[in-house]
C-alpha positions, 0 to 999 in steps of 0.5 A, a space after each residue: 486537545 491543542 492541534 499542532 500545524 505546520 509552520 507557516 512559510 512566505 513565498 518570498 522566502 523560496 528559491 527555487 533555483 537553489 531548490 531545484 539544484 538541491 533536488 537534483 543533487 539528492 536524487 543523483 546520490 540515490 540512483 541505482 540503474 538496478 531498481 529492484 534488482 538492489 533488493 533481495 526477497 524474503 525467504 529466497 535461498 539464504 534468507 529462509 530465516 526473514 520468511 513469516 513462519 510464526 504466525 501459522 500453526 502447523 495445521 497445513 501438515 496434518 490436514 488432509 487436502 481438500 477438493 472443492 467444486 464452487 462458483 467462485 474463488 477468491 484468493 486473499 482474506 485481507 479487506 480486498 478479499 472480505 469486501 469482494 465476498 460481502 459483494 457476491 453474498 449481497 448480489 445473492 451469490 453463496 456458492 463461493 469459497 475464500 483461499 487464504 495463505 495465512 492463518 486468520 483474516 487480516 491480509 495486511 493487517 494479518 501479517 504486519 503486527 509491528 508495534 505502532 502499527 496505524 492506518 494513515 489515512 482517516 479510519 473512518 475512510 479507511 476501515 469500510 462498510 462502518 455504516 453496515 456493520 454499525 462500527 465507530 472507530 475509537 479513533 482518528 487513525 485506528 491501531 493494528 489491533 482495532 483494525 484487525 478486530 474490525 476485519 473480523 467483525 465484517 467476516 462474522 456479520 457476513 458469515 464468511 469464516 466457513 467458506 474460508 480455507 486457511 493456511 492454503 498457500 496458493 500455487 497455481 491458477 489454470 483456466 481449463 474446460 471452462 473453469 479455473 482451477 486453483 491449486 494450493 502447497 498443501 495439496 488442496 484443489 478448488 474448481 471455479 466459474 469464476 476467480 478474483 485476486 485480491 491480494 493487495 498492494 503490501 504483500 511481497 516483503 522486499 529486504 536491500 540487497 546489502 552485502 552479509 545480509 544473512 551472517 548477522 547473528 543476532 535477531 532480525 527480521 522485517 516489519 512485517 514479520 515482527 517477532 514478539 518472542 524476540 522482542 517482548 511485548 505486543 503492539 500496544 505494550 512495551 518491548 521488554 526483552 529490547 530493555 537492555 539491547 541497542 536495536 538497528 532499524 534500517 529504512 525511514 519510510 511510513 513503517 519506520 515512521 510509526 514504529 520508532 517511538 514504540 522502540 525508543 521507548 522500550 530499547 536501551 539504545 536505537 540506531 536507525 540507518 537512513 538512505 532518504 528523510 522521510 517527509 513527516 506531517 503533523 498528525 494531531 491524532 485523537 479520540 473519535 468525539 462521543 457524538 461523532 454518528 449521531 448526525 451522520 445521514 446515509 451514505 456519509 462514508 462514501 461522501 467523506 472517501 469521495 471529499 478525500 479523493 478530491 481533495 488528493 487529486 486537486 478538484 474543487 470542492 465546497 468544504 473539506 470534512 476530512 484530516 486537514 493534514 492531507 489538505 496541506 500534503 495534496 495537490 488540493 493546496 494549489 487551487 480551490 476551484 477550476 477556474 483557477 488552474 492555468 489551461 497551459 500545462 507548463 503554466 501549471 507544471 510551474 504553479 505545481 512545483 512552486 507551491 510545491 516548494 512552499 509545502 515542502 519548505 513548511 514541512 522542512 521548517 518543522 524538522 528546524 522547530 523540533 531537532 535540537 541537535 544542528 547535524 541530526 536537523 540537516 540530515 532529517 530534511 527531505 529534499 523532493 517534491 511531495 509527489 515522490 513519496 507517500 506523505 507520512 504523518 506523526 507527532 512523535 517520530 521526530 521528537 525521537 532524534 532529540 532523545 538520548 538513546 536514538 541516534 540517526 545514522 545517515 548514510 548520504 542516500 548511499 544506503 549502508 555498505 555491508 552487514 556483518 554478525 554484530 554490526 551495520 557498517 556505514 562509510 566504513 564505520 561498524 555500528 554494533 547492534 544486537 538486533 535487527 529490523 528491517 524497514 524496508 518496504 514491499 513491492 509494490 508495482 509488481 504484477 498480481 501474480 509476483 505479488 501472489 508468488 503463484 502462477 496465473 494461466 490463461 487461455 492457450 497456456 499463456 502466463 499472466 506474467 508473460 501477457 504482462 511482460 510489456 507491462 500490465 494490460 487490463 480493461 476497467 483495471 479489472 479484467 483481463 483480455 485472454 483470461 476469461 472469468 478472472 478479475 483482479 483487484 489491485 491498483 495498476 490502471 485502476 482509480 487508487 490514491 493513498 486510501 486503497 480501501 476506496 479501490 477495493 469497494 470500487 472495484 468489489 462492487 463491480 466484480 460483484 455485479 459482472 459475476 452476479 449478471 453472467 451467472 443469472 444469464 448462463 454466461 459461460 465466459 466473459 472477458 474484454 476485448 482486445 480493443 477494449 483492453 488496448 484502448 484502456 491502456 493506451 489512456 493509462 499510458 497518455 495519463 501515466 507518461 504525464 505522471 512520469 514527467 512530473 516524477 522524472 526528478 523524484 529520489 528513487 522509492 516505490 512510488 516511482 518504481 526505484 527510478 525506473 520510469 520506462 514504458 512499463 512503469 507508465 503502464 502500472 500507473 493509475 486511472 489519470 482521472 482520479 478514483 472517483 471519477 474511475 467509480 462513476 464511470 464504473 457506475 454508468 457502466 453498470 446503468 447503461 448494461 450493455 456490458 460495453 468493452 466486455 465479451 460474453 459467450 454462452 
């Protein structure tokens, strides 16, 4: 297979002044001070129709509530939750329960079964425990059904099903009498010494706050609740019930990029409503070579993950062993060795801007070389920096706009005006659609309890929402002062990047170790000291302010909290040293063995 590459762009062809002005012009079009207020919540009031129910069998209402005493409760049965469970088993802890809202393992991949769903970092670093399971992904970028199969393979190998309670939607978790009490909306009660929330960053869908959103009479759903009863087909088969219909897709982020080719191959007509164009790099997906695993040495997956981390954060590497596409889309393009970095922050920022102009211009040139219609061509060009949006990789998305049955409806940054019973209105013009799909993403930077839709109450009756009113406060991105024996596996203040699985792998290892040591030593309570948490937050804030400075000219999106670059957003940023440095810090912490920063009560 011939590998596609982005077009070359000469540095001399770049006009920095023009691009700075153009970026600012496009940003100002999209500014909305309301932030998340411009979105509506799936399942709220009139939007109950968007709540996903077709993947839930009606067994929860007929079964008797359970009452369980255990050592550890894990909330969530996606990758993060089952990784935590595996770490507990590896540490000899077998008395635990997993509580899951859905009716199966999978988390993000259980709910997001839309056509075309794939991981967008390499399967070999995204799908965890490949060495331990002996599993080899069939493609460089595995598709949703294969990922779900792999998740269930892990659950089977470590015998997690008997310890998991499906269709158990948590409503509250309270710390009382040295134990956590977790209650569900089905009447269940779980009492445990330790609590781990592992609900992942893509859990709470959001819809645009568009007037008339509930007035549409045709089939409509959020991408995370794709309804195959309405579309026909499956995640890998033709959507037969769309063959005589005009389908509207609102949103052009990573989900829409993956979905559009499948819908375009099935529907009579597709209208794509765009606020901001996606930065679509080449993907070069293909089957895993037959001899891929033949020469791999023990520890290969972690080394490959770390290689990706260094590429993403711009650290020096001897060679790239992961996807070259990410190499061109990240900070590694700036410098190959530490000595090449300017020591002056202003010079470094200028270098970053100049090089990023070149990177994004290559993506825009790809649009020039792909799209035939001149108007559509200009509308699909992204005018912002790489750091502003999660990079997208696809080899069929742009080509879709050359098809006679696909039409781009660009809103010039304003979004759609309103929705009627059979149309989407843009700039006063009605566009008729028979079905409407919202690819409008998730609340990425909201807190653990909001993500999960339940309250977490620690000591003295203080909820996590109250504790985090100024923004997240953690130690290591994992523990919270005032919430004993509580661990949150999430992205805020932790070491993370687009490969969330590295965060889940590293964090679950740390959590498993701390719980095991505390159980062994007879510890009654463990929590971070206030000083340790304050010091960690101070460090996060310093790095977060720097990141927000770089993102100040970005168009609104989930990466910059929809343009709300305040102190609260800075607290939601990641460990500034990067994910590999975070892993090494935690490894050194475990090796030291004195539980620095944690207060243990016996």
